[in-house]
N, CA, C and O atoms as a CHARMM CRD file, in Angstrom:
* protein
*
  328
    1    1 MET  N     71.36800 105.11300 127.79600 PROA 1      0.00000
    2    1 MET  CA    71.65100 104.16200 126.73700 PROA 1      0.00000
    3    1 MET  C     71.21800 104.75300 125.38900 PROA 1      0.00000
    4    1 MET  O     70.10200 105.25500 125.25100 PROA 1      0.00000
    5    2 ASP  N     72.10200 104.68800 124.41400 PROA 2      0.00000
    6    2 ASP  CA    71.81800 105.23700 123.08500 PROA 2      0.00000
    7    2 ASP  C     71.05100 104.20700 122.26700 PROA 2      0.00000
    8    2 ASP  O     71.55100 103.10700 122.03000 PROA 2      0.00000
    9    3 LEU  N     69.85900 104.54800 121.83900 PROA 3      0.00000
   10    3 LEU  CA    69.02600 103.62600 121.07300 PROA 3      0.00000
   11    3 LEU  C     69.11200 103.91900 119.58600 PROA 3      0.00000
   12    3 LEU  O     68.10400 103.89800 118.87900 PROA 3      0.00000
   13    4 ARG  N     70.30600 104.18900 119.12400 PROA 4      0.00000
   14    4 ARG  CA    70.52400 104.48200 117.71000 PROA 4      0.00000
   15    4 ARG  C     71.56400 103.53600 117.14200 PROA 4      0.00000
   16    4 ARG  O     72.41500 103.01000 117.85900 PROA 4      0.00000
   17    5 ILE  N     71.47600 103.33500 115.84100 PROA 5      0.00000
   18    5 ILE  CA    72.45700 102.51000 115.13900 PROA 5      0.00000
   19    5 ILE  C     73.03100 103.32000 113.97800 PROA 5      0.00000
   20    5 ILE  O     72.44700 104.31000 113.53800 PROA 5      0.00000
   21    6 PHE  N     74.17400 102.87800 113.50100 PROA 6      0.00000
   22    6 PHE  CA    74.76700 103.45900 112.30000 PROA 6      0.00000
   23    6 PHE  C     74.42300 102.56600 111.11800 PROA 6      0.00000
   24    6 PHE  O     74.43900 101.34000 111.23000 PROA 6      0.00000
   25    7 VAL  N     74.11100 103.18300 109.98600 PROA 7      0.00000
   26    7 VAL  CA    73.78600 102.45700 108.76200 PROA 7      0.00000
   27    7 VAL  C     74.69000 102.99300 107.65600 PROA 7      0.00000
   28    7 VAL  O     74.73500 104.19700 107.40200 PROA 7      0.00000
   29    8 LEU  N     75.40600 102.08300 107.00400 PROA 8      0.00000
   30    8 LEU  CA    76.29300 102.44400 105.90000 PROA 8      0.00000
   31    8 LEU  C     75.53100 102.29500 104.58800 PROA 8      0.00000
   32    8 LEU  O     75.02300 101.21800 104.27600 PROA 8      0.00000
   33    9 VAL  N     75.45400 103.37800 103.82400 PROA 9      0.00000
   34    9 VAL  CA    74.75200 103.39900 102.53900 PROA 9      0.00000
   35    9 VAL  C     75.75300 103.81100 101.46100 PROA 9      0.00000
   36    9 VAL  O     76.50000 104.77400 101.63300 PROA 9      0.00000
   37   10 ALA  N     75.76200 103.07500 100.35100 PROA 10     0.00000
   38   10 ALA  CA    76.65600 103.39600  99.23500 PROA 10     0.00000
   39   10 ALA  C     75.84400 103.80800  98.01900 PROA 10     0.00000
   40   10 ALA  O     74.77700 103.25200  97.75700 PROA 10     0.00000
   41   11 SER  N     76.35200 104.78000  97.28200 PROA 11     0.00000
   42   11 SER  CA    75.76900 105.17800  95.99800 PROA 11     0.00000
   43   11 SER  C     76.53500 104.43400  94.91500 PROA 11     0.00000
   44   11 SER  O     77.73800 104.63000  94.74400 PROA 11     0.00000
   45   12 LEU  N     75.83100 103.58100  94.18800 PROA 12     0.00000
   46   12 LEU  CA    76.44100 102.72500  93.17100 PROA 12     0.00000
   47   12 LEU  C     75.85600 103.03400  91.80500 PROA 12     0.00000
   48   12 LEU  O     74.66500 103.32100  91.68600 PROA 12     0.00000
   49   13 CYS  N     76.69400 102.97400  90.76700 PROA 13     0.00000
   50   13 CYS  CA    76.22700 103.17100  89.39000 PROA 13     0.00000
   51   13 CYS  C     76.68500 102.00900  88.52600 PROA 13     0.00000
   52   13 CYS  O     77.79000 101.49200  88.69000 PROA 13     0.00000
   53   14 SER  N     75.82200 101.60800  87.60800 PROA 14     0.00000
   54   14 SER  CA    76.13700 100.51700  86.69000 PROA 14     0.00000
   55   14 SER  C     77.31900 100.91300  85.81100 PROA 14     0.00000
   56   14 SER  O     77.63700 102.09700  85.69900 PROA 14     0.00000
   57   15 PRO  N     77.97500  99.92800  85.18500 PROA 15     0.00000
   58   15 PRO  CA    79.12400 100.23700  84.32700 PROA 15     0.00000
   59   15 PRO  C     78.79800 101.25300  83.22800 PROA 15     0.00000
   60   15 PRO  O     79.64900 102.06400  82.86600 PROA 15     0.00000
   61   16 SER  N     77.57700 101.21400  82.69900 PROA 16     0.00000
   62   16 SER  CA    77.19800 102.14800  81.63600 PROA 16     0.00000
   63   16 SER  C     76.86100 103.53100  82.18700 PROA 16     0.00000
   64   16 SER  O     76.83000 104.51100  81.44300 PROA 16     0.00000
   65   17 GLY  N     76.61000 103.60600  83.48600 PROA 17     0.00000
   66   17 GLY  CA    76.21800 104.87200  84.09800 PROA 17     0.00000
   67   17 GLY  C     74.75200 105.20100  83.91200 PROA 17     0.00000
   68   17 GLY  O     74.30000 106.27200  84.31500 PROA 17     0.00000
   69   18 GLN  N     73.99900 104.28800  83.30300 PROA 18     0.00000
   70   18 GLN  CA    72.59100 104.54900  83.02900 PROA 18     0.00000
   71   18 GLN  C     71.69100 104.24100  84.21800 PROA 18     0.00000
   72   18 GLN  O     70.53400 104.66000  84.24700 PROA 18     0.00000
   73   19 SER  N     72.21300 103.51400  85.19100 PROA 19     0.00000
   74   19 SER  CA    71.42300 103.14700  86.35800 PROA 19     0.00000
   75   19 SER  C     72.25500 103.38300  87.60900 PROA 19     0.00000
   76   19 SER  O     73.39100 102.91600  87.70100 PROA 19     0.00000
   77   20 CYS  N     71.69800 104.10300  88.56500 PROA 20     0.00000
   78   20 CYS  CA    72.37500 104.35000  89.83900 PROA 20     0.00000
   79   20 CYS  C     71.40600 104.05500  90.97700 PROA 20     0.00000
   80   20 CYS  O     70.20100 104.27700  90.85500 PROA 20     0.00000
   81   21 GLU  N     71.94000 103.55600  92.07400 PROA 21     0.00000
   82   21 GLU  CA    71.11800 103.19900  93.22500 PROA 21     0.00000
   83   21 GLU  C     71.86500 103.49600  94.51100 PROA 21     0.00000
   84   21 GLU  O     73.09100 103.39800  94.56800 PROA 21     0.00000
   85   22 ASP  N     71.12100 103.86000  95.54000 PROA 22     0.00000
   86   22 ASP  CA    71.65200 103.89000  96.89500 PROA 22     0.00000
   87   22 ASP  C     71.31200 102.54600  97.51900 PROA 22     0.00000
   88   22 ASP  O     70.15600 102.12500  97.48700 PROA 22     0.00000
   89   23 LYS  N     72.29400 101.87200  98.08200 PROA 23     0.00000
   90   23 LYS  CA    72.09700 100.54600  98.67300 PROA 23     0.00000
   91   23 LYS  C     72.55900 100.53900 100.12000 PROA 23     0.00000
   92   23 LYS  O     73.62900 101.05500 100.44300 PROA 23     0.00000
   93   24 LYS  N     71.74900  99.95500 100.98100 PROA 24     0.00000
   94   24 LYS  CA    72.17100  99.74600 102.36400 PROA 24     0.00000
   95   24 LYS  C     73.20600  98.62900 102.35300 PROA 24     0.00000
   96   24 LYS  O     72.92000  97.52200 101.89600 PROA 24     0.00000
   97   25 ILE  N     74.39700  98.90800 102.84800 PROA 25     0.00000
   98   25 ILE  CA    75.48400  97.94600 102.85300 PROA 25     0.00000
   99   25 ILE  C     75.51400  97.16900 104.15800 PROA 25     0.00000
  100   25 ILE  O     75.63900  95.94500 104.14900 PROA 25     0.00000
  101   26 ASP  N     75.40100  97.85700 105.26400 PROA 26     0.00000
  102   26 ASP  CA    75.48900  97.21000 106.56800 PROA 26     0.00000
  103   26 ASP  C     74.97900  98.15100 107.64300 PROA 26     0.00000
  104   26 ASP  O     74.75300  99.33400 107.38700 PROA 26     0.00000
  105   27 ASP  N     74.79800  97.62100 108.85200 PROA 27     0.00000
  106   27 ASP  CA    74.44000  98.46600 109.98300 PROA 27     0.00000
  107   27 ASP  C     75.13900  97.95800 111.23400 PROA 27     0.00000
  108   27 ASP  O     75.68100  96.85300 111.24800 PROA 27     0.00000
  109   28 SER  N     75.12400  98.76500 112.27200 PROA 28     0.00000
  110   28 SER  CA    75.86500  98.42000 113.47900 PROA 28     0.00000
  111   28 SER  C     75.19700  97.32800 114.30100 PROA 28     0.00000
  112   28 SER  O     75.79700  96.83600 115.25700 PROA 28     0.00000
  113   29 GLU  N     73.97200  96.93400 113.95900 PROA 29     0.00000
  114   29 GLU  CA    73.36700  95.78200 114.62900 PROA 29     0.00000
  115   29 GLU  C     74.00300  94.49200 114.12900 PROA 29     0.00000
  116   29 GLU  O     74.22100  93.56900 114.91400 PROA 29     0.00000
  117   30 THR  N     74.30000  94.41200 112.84800 PROA 30     0.00000
  118   30 THR  CA    74.92500  93.20700 112.29400 PROA 30     0.00000
  119   30 THR  C     76.44300  93.31100 112.25600 PROA 30     0.00000
  120   30 THR  O     77.12500  92.28600 112.24400 PROA 30     0.00000
  121   31 ARG  N     76.98200  94.51300 112.23600 PROA 31     0.00000
  122   31 ARG  CA    78.43700  94.73200 112.24900 PROA 31     0.00000
  123   31 ARG  C     78.73200  95.72300 113.38100 PROA 31     0.00000
  124   31 ARG  O     78.79200  96.93100 113.14900 PROA 31     0.00000
  125   32 PRO  N     78.91500  95.21200 114.60700 PROA 32     0.00000
  126   32 PRO  CA    79.10700  96.09200 115.76300 PROA 32     0.00000
  127   32 PRO  C     80.26300  97.08500 115.61900 PROA 32     0.00000
  128   32 PRO  O     80.27000  98.11400 116.29600 PROA 32     0.00000
  129   33 ALA  N     81.22700  96.80200 114.76200 PROA 33     0.00000
  130   33 ALA  CA    82.36200  97.71200 114.58200 PROA 33     0.00000
  131   33 ALA  C     81.99200  98.97100 113.79800 PROA 33     0.00000
  132   33 ALA  O     82.79800  99.89600 113.70600 PROA 33     0.00000
  133   34 LEU  N     80.78800  99.01900 113.23300 PROA 34     0.00000
  134   34 LEU  CA    80.37700 100.18500 112.44400 PROA 34     0.00000
  135   34 LEU  C     80.01300 101.33700 113.38000 PROA 34     0.00000
  136   34 LEU  O     79.07700 101.23700 114.17400 PROA 34     0.00000
  137   35 ASN  N     80.76200 102.42300 113.27400 PROA 35     0.00000
  138   35 ASN  CA    80.50800 103.63500 114.05000 PROA 35     0.00000
  139   35 ASN  C     80.99000 104.82900 113.22400 PROA 35     0.00000
  140   35 ASN  O     81.37600 104.66500 112.06700 PROA 35     0.00000
  141   36 GLU  N     80.97000 106.01400 113.80600 PROA 36     0.00000
  142   36 GLU  CA    81.37100 107.20800 113.04600 PROA 36     0.00000
  143   36 GLU  C     82.78500 107.09800 112.49000 PROA 36     0.00000
  144   36 GLU  O     83.02700 107.45900 111.33800 PROA 36     0.00000
  145   37 ILE  N     83.70500 106.61100 113.28400 PROA 37     0.00000
  146   37 ILE  CA    85.10400 106.52800 112.85800 PROA 37     0.00000
  147   37 ILE  C     85.29700 105.44400 111.80900 PROA 37     0.00000
  148   37 ILE  O     85.93200 105.68700 110.78200 PROA 37     0.00000
  149   38 SER  N     84.76100 104.25200 112.04800 PROA 38     0.00000
  150   38 SER  CA    84.95600 103.16800 111.08100 PROA 38     0.00000
  151   38 SER  C     84.24000 103.45700 109.77200 PROA 38     0.00000
  152   38 SER  O     84.64800 102.95500 108.72400 PROA 38     0.00000
  153   39 CYS  N     83.18500 104.25200 109.81100 PROA 39     0.00000
  154   39 CYS  CA    82.49100 104.60600 108.57200 PROA 39     0.00000
  155   39 CYS  C     83.42000 105.40000 107.66100 PROA 39     0.00000
  156   39 CYS  O     83.35500 105.27200 106.43900 PROA 39     0.00000
  157   40 VAL  N     84.27300 106.21000 108.25100 PROA 40     0.00000
  158   40 VAL  CA    85.22400 106.99900 107.46800 PROA 40     0.00000
  159   40 VAL  C     86.37500 106.13000 106.97600 PROA 40     0.00000
  160   40 VAL  O     86.76800 106.21400 105.81200 PROA 40     0.00000
  161   41 TYR  N     86.91500 105.29800 107.86000 PROA 41     0.00000
  162   41 TYR  CA    88.15200 104.58800 107.54500 PROA 41     0.00000
  163   41 TYR  C     87.97600 103.18900 106.96300 PROA 41     0.00000
  164   41 TYR  O     88.86700 102.71300 106.25900 PROA 41     0.00000
  165   42 SER  N     86.86200 102.51500 107.23200 PROA 42     0.00000
  166   42 SER  CA    86.68800 101.12700 106.77900 PROA 42     0.00000
  167   42 SER  C     85.57400 100.93800 105.76600 PROA 42     0.00000
  168   42 SER  O     85.42600  99.84700 105.21600 PROA 42     0.00000
  169   43 ALA  N     84.79600 101.96300 105.50600 PROA 43     0.00000
  170   43 ALA  CA    83.63800 101.82800 104.62500 PROA 43     0.00000
  171   43 ALA  C     84.02100 101.30600 103.25000 PROA 43     0.00000
  172   43 ALA  O     83.31000 100.47300 102.68900 PROA 43     0.00000
  173   44 GLY  N     85.12600 101.77800 102.70000 PROA 44     0.00000
  174   44 GLY  CA    85.54800 101.33400 101.36600 PROA 44     0.00000
  175   44 GLY  C     85.74600  99.83300 101.29300 PROA 44     0.00000
  176   44 GLY  O     85.36200  99.20000 100.31000 PROA 44     0.00000
  177   45 LEU  N     86.34000  99.26200 102.32500 PROA 45     0.00000
  178   45 LEU  CA    86.54700  97.80700 102.36000 PROA 45     0.00000
  179   45 LEU  C     85.22600  97.06700 102.45700 PROA 45     0.00000
  180   45 LEU  O     85.01400  96.07000 101.76700 PROA 45     0.00000
  181   46 TRP  N     84.33100  97.55700 103.31800 PROA 46     0.00000
  182   46 TRP  CA    83.04100  96.89700 103.48900 PROA 46     0.00000
  183   46 TRP  C     82.18900  97.00800 102.22500 PROA 46     0.00000
  184   46 TRP  O     81.49100  96.06000 101.86600 PROA 46     0.00000
  185   47 ILE  N     82.24000  98.14300 101.55700 PROA 47     0.00000
  186   47 ILE  CA    81.48500  98.31500 100.31400 PROA 47     0.00000
  187   47 ILE  C     82.05400  97.40200  99.23000 PROA 47     0.00000
  188   47 ILE  O     81.29600  96.75900  98.50500 PROA 47     0.00000
  189   48 ALA  N     83.37200  97.34000  99.11300 PROA 48     0.00000
  190   48 ALA  CA    84.00100  96.45800  98.11700 PROA 48     0.00000
  191   48 ALA  C     83.60400  95.01100  98.35800 PROA 48     0.00000
  192   48 ALA  O     83.33800  94.27500  97.40800 PROA 48     0.00000
  193   49 ASP  N     83.56100  94.59600  99.61200 PROA 49     0.00000
  194   49 ASP  CA    83.15400  93.23200  99.94700 PROA 49     0.00000
  195   49 ASP  C     81.69200  92.99700  99.56700 PROA 49     0.00000
  196   49 ASP  O     81.35200  91.93900  99.03800 PROA 49     0.00000
  197   50 TRP  N     80.82900  93.97700  99.83200 PROA 50     0.00000
  198   50 TRP  CA    79.40700  93.84700  99.50000 PROA 50     0.00000
  199   50 TRP  C     79.22600  93.72400  97.98400 PROA 50     0.00000
  200   50 TRP  O     78.49900  92.84800  97.51600 PROA 50     0.00000
  201   51 VAL  N     79.87600  94.59000  97.22900 PROA 51     0.00000
  202   51 VAL  CA    79.76000  94.57500  95.76500 PROA 51     0.00000
  203   51 VAL  C     80.23800  93.23400  95.21200 PROA 51     0.00000
  204   51 VAL  O     79.61400  92.66600  94.31500 PROA 51     0.00000
  205   52 ARG  N     81.33900  92.73700  95.74900 PROA 52     0.00000
  206   52 ARG  CA    81.91500  91.47300  95.28000 PROA 52     0.00000
  207   52 ARG  C     80.99700  90.27900  95.57700 PROA 52     0.00000
  208   52 ARG  O     80.99300  89.30800  94.82000 PROA 52     0.00000
  209   53 THR  N     80.22900  90.33500  96.65700 PROA 53     0.00000
  210   53 THR  CA    79.41500  89.18900  97.07000 PROA 53     0.00000
  211   53 THR  C     77.94700  89.28900  96.67400 PROA 53     0.00000
  212   53 THR  O     77.16100  88.40900  97.02400 PROA 53     0.00000
  213   54 HSD  N     77.56000  90.32700  95.96000 PROA 54     0.00000
  214   54 HSD  CA    76.16900  90.46500  95.51300 PROA 54     0.00000
  215   54 HSD  C     76.11000  90.37200  93.98800 PROA 54     0.00000
  216   54 HSD  O     76.50000  91.30600  93.28700 PROA 54     0.00000
  217   55 PRO  N     75.61800  89.23800  93.48200 PROA 55     0.00000
  218   55 PRO  CA    75.55400  89.03200  92.02900 PROA 55     0.00000
  219   55 PRO  C     74.83500  90.18700  91.32200 PROA 55     0.00000
  220   55 PRO  O     73.81200  90.69300  91.78200 PROA 55     0.00000
  221   56 GLY  N     75.40800  90.57100  90.20300 PROA 56     0.00000
  222   56 GLY  CA    74.84200  91.65400  89.41600 PROA 56     0.00000
  223   56 GLY  C     75.45800  93.01200  89.72300 PROA 56     0.00000
  224   56 GLY  O     75.28200  93.95700  88.95400 PROA 56     0.00000
  225   57 TYR  N     76.17600  93.12200  90.83300 PROA 57     0.00000
  226   57 TYR  CA    76.78700  94.39900  91.21500 PROA 57     0.00000
  227   57 TYR  C     78.31100  94.38200  91.10900 PROA 57     0.00000
  228   57 TYR  O     78.96000  95.37200  91.44600 PROA 57     0.00000
  229   58 GLU  N     78.89000  93.27700  90.64900 PROA 58     0.00000
  230   58 GLU  CA    80.34900  93.12600  90.62900 PROA 58     0.00000
  231   58 GLU  C     81.05500  94.23600  89.85500 PROA 58     0.00000
  232   58 GLU  O     82.15900  94.63500  90.22700 PROA 58     0.00000
  233   59 ASP  N     80.44300  94.73800  88.79000 PROA 59     0.00000
  234   59 ASP  CA    81.07200  95.75300  87.94000 PROA 59     0.00000
  235   59 ASP  C     80.57900  97.17200  88.22500 PROA 59     0.00000
  236   59 ASP  O     80.99600  98.11500  87.55300 PROA 59     0.00000
  237   60 TRP  N     79.70700  97.32900  89.20100 PROA 60     0.00000
  238   60 TRP  CA    79.16200  98.65200  89.49800 PROA 60     0.00000
  239   60 TRP  C     80.21700  99.52300  90.15900 PROA 60     0.00000
  240   60 TRP  O     81.06800  99.02900  90.89800 PROA 60     0.00000
  241   61 ARG  N     80.15700 100.81800  89.88900 PROA 61     0.00000
  242   61 ARG  CA    81.11600 101.77500  90.45100 PROA 61     0.00000
  243   61 ARG  C     80.54700 102.40500  91.72000 PROA 61     0.00000
  244   61 ARG  O     79.35500 102.70100  91.80200 PROA 61     0.00000
  245   62 VAL  N     81.40200 102.59900  92.68600 PROA 62     0.00000
  246   62 VAL  CA    81.01500 103.27400  93.92500 PROA 62     0.00000
  247   62 VAL  C     81.20700 104.77300  93.70900 PROA 62     0.00000
  248   62 VAL  O     82.31900 105.23400  93.45300 PROA 62     0.00000
  249   63 MET  N     80.12800 105.51700  93.81200 PROA 63     0.00000
  250   63 MET  CA    80.17700 106.95900  93.58100 PROA 63     0.00000
  251   63 MET  C     80.31800 107.73900  94.89100 PROA 63     0.00000
  252   63 MET  O     80.62200 108.93200  94.87700 PROA 63     0.00000
  253   64 GLY  N     80.10100 107.07600  95.99700 PROA 64     0.00000
  254   64 GLY  CA    80.20800 107.72100  97.30300 PROA 64     0.00000
  255   64 GLY  C     79.51000 106.87800  98.34700 PROA 64     0.00000
  256   64 GLY  O     78.90300 105.85400  98.03200 PROA 64     0.00000
  257   65 HSD  N     79.59800 107.31000  99.58300 PROA 65     0.00000
  258   65 HSD  CA    78.89600 106.61300 100.64900 PROA 65     0.00000
  259   65 HSD  C     78.55100 107.60600 101.75400 PROA 65     0.00000
  260   65 HSD  O     79.08900 108.71100 101.82100 PROA 65     0.00000
  261   66 LYS  N     77.64700 107.17900 102.60600 PROA 66     0.00000
  262   66 LYS  CA    77.29900 107.98700 103.76600 PROA 66     0.00000
  263   66 LYS  C     76.98600 107.04800 104.92300 PROA 66     0.00000
  264   66 LYS  O     76.57800 105.90400 104.72600 PROA 66     0.00000
  265   67 CYS  N     77.18300 107.54600 106.10700 PROA 67     0.00000
  266   67 CYS  CA    76.87300 106.78000 107.30100 PROA 67     0.00000
  267   67 CYS  C     75.76400 107.52500 108.03300 PROA 67     0.00000
  268   67 CYS  O     75.94400 108.66500 108.46000 PROA 67     0.00000
  269   68 LEU  N     74.63900 106.88200 108.16900 PROA 68     0.00000
  270   68 LEU  CA    73.48100 107.50300 108.80400 PROA 68     0.00000
  271   68 LEU  C     73.34800 107.00200 110.23300 PROA 68     0.00000
  272   68 LEU  O     73.65700 105.84600 110.52100 PROA 68     0.00000
  273   69 ARG  N     72.89900 107.85100 111.10900 PROA 69     0.00000
  274   69 ARG  CA    72.62400 107.44500 112.48300 PROA 69     0.00000
  275   69 ARG  C     71.11000 107.47200 112.65100 PROA 69     0.00000
  276   69 ARG  O     70.48700 108.53300 112.62400 PROA 69     0.00000
  277   70 LEU  N     70.53000 106.28600 112.82700 PROA 70     0.00000
  278   70 LEU  CA    69.07900 106.14700 112.86800 PROA 70     0.00000
  279   70 LEU  C     68.62800 105.52400 114.17800 PROA 70     0.00000
  280   70 LEU  O     69.40700 104.87000 114.87200 PROA 70     0.00000
  281   71 LYS  N     67.36300 105.73500 114.50400 PROA 71     0.00000
  282   71 LYS  CA    66.77400 105.05000 115.65100 PROA 71     0.00000
  283   71 LYS  C     66.67800 103.56800 115.32100 PROA 71     0.00000
  284   71 LYS  O     66.48800 103.19400 114.16300 PROA 71     0.00000
  285   72 ILE  N     66.80800 102.73200 116.33500 PROA 72     0.00000
  286   72 ILE  CA    66.67700 101.29000 116.12300 PROA 72     0.00000
  287   72 ILE  C     65.30300 101.01500 115.51600 PROA 72     0.00000
  288   72 ILE  O     64.29100 101.50700 116.01400 PROA 72     0.00000
  289   73 GLY  N     65.27200 100.23300 114.44900 PROA 73     0.00000
  290   73 GLY  CA    64.03300  99.90100 113.75200 PROA 73     0.00000
  291   73 GLY  C     63.70200 100.84900 112.61600 PROA 73     0.00000
  292   73 GLY  O     62.89600 100.50700 111.75000 PROA 73     0.00000
  293   74 GLU  N     64.29800 102.02600 112.59400 PROA 74     0.00000
  294   74 GLU  CA    64.06600 102.99300 111.51900 PROA 74     0.00000
  295   74 GLU  C     64.85900 102.56800 110.28300 PROA 74     0.00000
  296   74 GLU  O     66.01600 102.16500 110.39400 PROA 74     0.00000
  297   75 GLN  N     64.25000 102.65700 109.13100 PROA 75     0.00000
  298   75 GLN  CA    64.90900 102.27700 107.88600 PROA 75     0.00000
  299   75 GLN  C     65.44800 103.51800 107.17800 PROA 75     0.00000
  300   75 GLN  O     64.81100 104.57100 107.19500 PROA 75     0.00000
  301   76 PRO  N     66.62300 103.39300 106.55500 PROA 76     0.00000
  302   76 PRO  CA    67.15900 104.54800 105.82500 PROA 76     0.00000
  303   76 PRO  C     66.30400 104.85700 104.60400 PROA 76     0.00000
  304   76 PRO  O     65.75000 103.95300 103.97800 PROA 76     0.00000
  305   77 VAL  N     66.20300 106.12200 104.27400 PROA 77     0.00000
  306   77 VAL  CA    65.51100 106.53300 103.05800 PROA 77     0.00000
  307   77 VAL  C     66.54500 106.49500 101.93900 PROA 77     0.00000
  308   77 VAL  O     67.46900 107.30800 101.90300 PROA 77     0.00000
  309   78 LEU  N     66.37800 105.54700 101.03400 PROA 78     0.00000
  310   78 LEU  CA    67.30400 105.39300  99.91400 PROA 78     0.00000
  311   78 LEU  C     66.72000 106.15400  98.74300 PROA 78     0.00000
  312   78 LEU  O     65.76200 105.70400  98.11400 PROA 78     0.00000
  313   79 THR  N     67.29400 107.30100  98.45400 PROA 79     0.00000
  314   79 THR  CA    66.67300 108.23200  97.51600 PROA 79     0.00000
  315   79 THR  C     67.05300 108.02100  96.07000 PROA 79     0.00000
  316   79 THR  O     66.29900 108.40700  95.17700 PROA 79     0.00000
  317   80 ARG  N     68.18900 107.42700  95.81400 PROA 80     0.00000
  318   80 ARG  CA    68.67200 107.37500  94.43600 PROA 80     0.00000
  319   80 ARG  C     68.29700 106.04900  93.78000 PROA 80     0.00000
  320   80 ARG  O     68.80100 104.99800  94.17600 PROA 80     0.00000
  321   81 THR  N     67.44900 106.08900  92.81600 PROA 81     0.00000
  322   81 THR  CA    67.17000 104.97200  91.92500 PROA 81     0.00000
  323   81 THR  C     66.72000 105.59300  90.62000 PROA 81     0.00000
  324   81 THR  O     65.58400 106.05100  90.50200 PROA 81     0.00000
  325   82 PHE  N     67.60300 105.61000  89.64800 PROA 82     0.00000
  326   82 PHE  CA    67.24000 106.18900  88.34600 PROA 82     0.00000
  327   82 PHE  C     68.02000 105.52700  87.25800 PROA 82     0.00000
  328   82 PHE  O     67.86100 105.87100  86.08700 PROA 82     0.00000
């Protein structure tokens, strides 16, 4: 049994470009459809939905995303906040 989950992380920048953050968007514990393949093909839709439903991020630009495979209970290291 694989005790790992996938975590979708997006790199977002404010409209001015002065502030950028890596944000955890979702994981395969809450969205079972999240896996290696769906991270490539569906991530854009899931990120757009997250941005639209989180106040203050509606105008932020998506600069990229990554899908991490972590042990259950392990938290992603979100490195970008500047």
